[in-house]
N, C-alpha and C positions, 0 to 999 in steps of 0.2 A: 297066399295069406288073405288077399282080398276076397277070393272066392269063398274061403272058409268063413269069413266074417259075414258075407252076404247070405250064406246058407244058414249060419247061426241066427242072424236077425230074421230071416224068413221063417225059420222054425219057431222062433219065439212069438212072432205075430200070428202064426197058424194055431198056436195054443190058446190064444186069447179068444173069448167068446165075442160075437158080434153084438154091439150095443143095441138094446131094445128101446126104442123111443115110444113114448106114450102120446102119440098124436091122434087127435080125434079124426075119424074117417067120415063121420056123418053128423048132422046136427044133434042127434040123440047122444052121440059120443062126446060132443062138446059140452053138453049139459052135465054128463057124468064126471067130466074132468074138472068141473068147477067154473068154467068160463063159457059164456054165451057168445055167439057171433055178433059183431056190431050191426046195428040197424043202419041202412043206407038212407040218407036224406034225399028228398027229391030236389032236383036241380032248378026247377022252376021258381021255387021260393027264394033261393039264393040269388038267382039272376034278377028277380023283381026288386030285391033289396039293393042290389048293385045299381040298377037303373034309378031307384029313388035317391040314392046317394049322389049320382051323377047330376041330378036336376035340383039338389037341395041348395040351401044358402051357403053351405060350406064350400061348394065348388062353383059358386056363381061368378059373374064377371068381376066383382070387386076382389075376390080372392085370387082369381087368375091374373089380374093386372098387378097385384102385389107380388105374385110369384114371378111374373115377367121382369119386374124391377129388380128383385133379388137375383134372378138369373143374369141380368145384364151386369149387375155389380160383381157377381162372382166371375163372369167372363173377363171383365176389365181387370180384376185382381189377378187372374191367371195370366193374362197378357203381360202385365207388369212383372210377374215373377219369371217369365220366360227370358232367356238371354244368357250371356256369359256369367258364370259364377265366380271365376277367378279374374283378378286384374291381369291386364296384358303382360306386365313385367313378370308376375308370378308364373303365368302360363308359359312364357318363353323359358324361364329358368327350369320349369319341370320338363319341358320338351327337350332341353339340352341333356338332361339326365345327370347322373353322378359320374364325375370324372375320377377314374381309379388310376393310381400310378401303376405302371407296368412292373411286374415282378421280374427280378433279375436273378 
């Protein structure tokens, strides 16, 4: 039965035509299909802008000291949040579990 099903499915897939994709093979083909290839930007301009931002007022010592203060406050808050979540009595009760009466 399984063999017959596999043969039937194989035969049905053999009858279907292979899909033809309209993919451009060259730049001329890309223009015919309506879309042009994207232009690549030179990396030197992007790196120069990144260097200019690194030395600007936005990332100067005043901004960095403000960020250091915020970082210290967040680390202190995280340290306060660490620790036991449950009271010791509740934790002991949960560790004991549920006592079930034995079935007779």
